[in-house]
N, C-alpha and C positions, 0 to 999 in steps of 0.2 A: 637631301642626300648628297654628299660630296662625290663628285666624279673626277676630281683633279688628282693626278698622281705625279709627285715630284720624287724621283729616285735619288737616293743618296749618292750613288755613282752610276755613270752610264758611259762605258767606253765606246767611242765613236770614231769612224773613219774621218780623217782630217785632210787627206790629200791623195797621194798615189799608192796607198798601202795595198789595195787589192790588185792593182796592175803589177806592182812589184812582186807580190806573192805569186801571181800567175807566171811572171817572168822567171822567178826562181824555180817554180815547179817544172817549167819547160826547159830548164837548163840541165846540164849534166852533173850538177853539184848541189844537192839540197841538204847534205849533212853539215857538220860544223866547219867553220872557217872557210866558207864559200865566198863568192864575190860580194854579197851584201853585208856579210860580217865584216869584211875588210873595209867596206865603205863606211860602216858605222864606226869602226875603230878610227879611221882617218878623220872623220868628221869631228868626233869627240876630242881626239888628240889635238887637232888644230884649234877648235873652238875654245876648249878649256885651258889648253896649254900644259898637258901632262906628257910624260915620256912615253907611256905605253897604256893602252886600253885593251882589256881582254873581256869580251862578252862571256857571260856565264848563264847557266840555266835558271838562276835565281839570284837575288841579293844574298840569300842565306848561303848559297854556295860560294859567292865571292868572299863572304865573311869566313867561311870554313877555310878557304884558301889562305886568308890572312893568318888564321890560327896555325896552319901547317907551316907557313913561311916563318912564323915566330920561333919554331923549334922548341916548343914548350917542354919543360921537364916537370916531374912530380913536385907539387908545392908551389909552382909559379902562379903569380897572381896577375889578374887583368882587371882594370877598374872600369865600371860602367855606371851610367845613370840608372837609378832605380825605376824611373818612368820611361820604359822603352818596350818594344816588342820582344818577345821571348827569343826570336832568332838571333838578335844581337849578341846575347849572352850564350845561348845554347851552342852556337857554332864553335865557341872557344872551350866551353865545358866539355864538349864532345871530344876534343883533342887534348884534354888533361888540365885545363886551366882551373884555378880556383877564382870564382868571381868575387869582386869586392864592389858593393853598391854604394852610391853616393846620392844624397837627396838632390832635388832640382831647385832651380831658382823660381820664385813666385811670379816673376814677370814673363820671361820667355819660355819657361818650363824646360829649359836646358839644364844640363848638369851644372851644379853649383861649384864653379871653379875655385871658390874660396875655401871649400871643404876638401879639396884634392890633397893638399899637402899633408893633412892629418891622417890620411889612409895609405899614403905611400910607404912601402917598407922595402927591406933588402930583397924581397921576393917579387916586387912589382916589375913586370915586363912590358906592359903597355897600358895606355889609356885609350878608351874608345868613346870619344864624344859623339853624340847623336844630335844632329841639327834638326830639332823638333819643329815640325810644320814648315821646314825650309828656311828657318831663321837661325842665323849662325850662333854657335857657341862662342864664348870669349876666347878665341884662339890665341891671341897675344899672351894672355895670362897663362893658359894651358901650356903653350910652347915654352914660356919662361920657366915654369915649374919643372917640366920634364928635362929641359936643357940644364937646369941647375942641380939636378939630382946627381948623387955620387955615382950612380949606375945608369947606363943607357936605358932610357924608357921610350919606347916607340909610341907614336901617335897614329892610330888607325881610325880614320873617320867613317862612321856610318852616315852616309849621305843619301840614304834612301829617299828622304823627302826634299833634298836640296839641290837637285841639278839646275845649274845656271843661277843659283843664288850666290851672293857675294858677302864677304866680310872685309870692310875697309878697302873696297875696290878689287879684291882678289877672289877668284872663284872658289866656292866650297868644293872640297875634294882635292885641293892642291896644297893643303897645309900639312898633312900627315905623310908618312912614308907611303902609306897605302890608303885607298878609300874604296868604299862599296856603294854601288848604285842599284836602284831597283827600277824595273820596268813592268811591275805587276799592274793589273788592270786598274787599280785605284790610283796610280801615279799620273803625273802630268803627261808623261810619254810612256806608251805601253806597247807590249807585244803579247799581252795576256799574262804570261809568266816569263820573267827574265831578269837579268842583272848584269853587272859589269864590275870588274876589278880595275881601279885606276892606280897606276904605279908611278909614283914621283921619285922614288929612290931606285936608280938604275941597278943597284946591286941585287934587287929582287926579280928583275925581268926574266933572266934565263930559267931560274928555278920555278917561277910562277908558270911559265910556259910548259915546263915539264910536269908539274903537278896537274895542270889543267888537261894534259894529254895523257892521263892514266899512268903518270910516272915515267913516261918515255921521252926521249929527246927527238920526237918526231918533227917538231917545229924546226929544229936545227937541220934535220935531214932535208926537209922541203926547201930550205934556203940554201942548200948546198954546202953547209958548214961541216957536216959529217957525211961519210959515204954510206952509212947505214944507221938505223935507229934501233934502240933496244930499251929494256926496262932499266932505269938508272936511279929511281927515287920512288918514294911513296906518291900516290896521287889518285885521281879518280877521273870520271868522264864528266867534265864540267862544261863542255861545248854545247851551245844551243843549235838547233837546226838553222840552216840558212834561210828557211822559209820564215821563221820568226824574225830573223835579222832583217829580211826584206820588209816585213810589216813595220818594224821599228824604224827603219830607215825612212819610210814614208812619213812617219810621225815626226821624226827629228828634222826632216826637211821643212816642216811647218812650225818650227820651234818659235819663231818670232810671232806668228799668228796665234799660236796656242798660249804663249806667255802673256801676250797683250790682252787676250780674251780673259784669262784667269785673273790678271791684274784688275781688269774692269769689274769682274764679279766680286773680288775681294773688296775693292773700294766701294762698290755699291752696297754690299752688306754693311761695311763699316760706317759709311755715311748715314745709312738708314737706321742704324742701331745705336749710334753713340749717345744721342740724347736720351733715348728710351732706356738704355742699359744703365746710364748714370742715375736716373730716377728710380730704377728697380733694384739697384745694387748689384747688377751683373757685371762681370769683367770681360772686356773684349781682348783680343790678342794684342800683344805689345811688341813693337818692332823697333829696336834701337836705331837712331838716326844714321849710324855708320854701317848698318846692315841693309843690303838689298835682298829682300826675301824672294823665295822661289814661287810664292803663291800656290802652295800645295794644298792648304786647307783653311777653313774658317771655323773658329770655335767660339763658344761662350763658356764662362765659368759661372754657374749658378750658385746661389747661397749655400745649398746643402743637398744631400742625396735625395731626400724626400721630394723637394721641388724639382730636382733634375728628372726624377722618374715621372712626375706628373707632366712635366714639360714635354718629354719624349712621347708619352702616351697621347697627350693632347694633339701634338702635331701629326702623329700617325693616324689618329682618328680623322684628321683632315687631309689625309693622303700625302703627307710630307714625311719622308723617311730620313730621320737623323739618328745618330748613334753616339754612344760614349766611346771611350778609348781604352788605353791599357789599364789593367789592374796592377797594383804595386808588386814588383817581383819579389820583394822581401816577404810578402804574405803568401806567396804561392807554395805549393807543396814541395817543390824542388828548392825554391829560394830560401825557405826557412832553414835548410841545411847549412847555409853559408852566412847567416846573420846572428851576431851575438846579442845585439840590442835592437829590437824592432821599433823602439821609440826614436831612432835616429833619422826617421824619414817623415817628418810631419807635413811637409809641403806635398810630397808624393801622395800621402794618405788623403790629404784634403782635396787635391786636384783630381785624383781618380774618382772621387765621389761627386765632383761638381761639373766636370767637363761634358759638353755636348758639341758634337761636330755637325754642322749644317750641311745640306746638300751642296756639293762642289764638284763640278765636272765640266768637260769641254763642250757639252751640249746644252748647258744651262743658259736660259735666255733671261732678258730683263723682265719679261712677263712672269716667268717662273719665280724669279727672286721677289718680285712685287707680291706674288701670292704667298710666298713664305713670310715676308715681312708683315703683311696684313694679318696673318694668323698669329704671328708672334706678338703683335701689338694687342691682340685680343686675349692673350693668355693672362689669367688671373690665378693667384695662389693664396 
């Protein structure tokens, strides 16, 4: 009887998270934009090189702020990969956008940049590339297409997987006007639930602060730029508690340790599976040489859905918890409302039936991975 248990995810304390949470609780400011929030903002702005960072209660809320900042009008279109989490699209649909889906590449599973031009129309307002698994989309190509468009098309990056990843030496989250980050418990750096809006275009800063502060110019008031604050725009309460920021700051302080550990996990999986996968006909993740990935996940693409189901069940019977990932958005109840031809997404359809994500978290040890690999080697179909 198996008594080993390898969790798919296990959020763990990596440094001073608990001490900082206690420090925050004992302070006089535990609501939004307290001392630890400011520390996180400063750390990320300096490390990544963005004009402004604003912590949010989730990545979804950062995406919603993007949609509000876009000033969408009825009929406006926003382009997304078909293979992504529903929040990426829902945040824009919620504020009036018509989503346009694009199939993904068979190698990186990112949006297929070569299919972008064919779906751009006079109503296109933005492209939202998602850096799947923390591996960069082809940002040069995407930027060239949007820049050459007759009408200004914004690039808003969904960088939920990609913090500290790079494309051709430049950090992900710095290519678009705006980018969204996630600090959900499944991400490399977590505060349980949380996110951030990264602002590269300074024209968005003042209004983003207003939207985040319930539509008021409260941030300007606290900086002494206005003598009183009031309701000046639409908005909501997107500020996380400073207690959450305290925990996150403790995680981000350990960013080098965390990223090195995750790199070692990824490489250990890859080295242990490359020969086996070739013989079995399974596909491993592919990372272009000019991309420095964020080491967010490790996945396999199995030959078909039936084998994928058997594989997941077999590993779970041996105490190893792995999962599949997104279902195609064009096949969802909501997504079908926006798709004319469901046959335009063959790669997404195939990948969604094949993908398996292996356990990957900051507490994973070499012994754990060896156990996972030993069981994978024994899998027969």
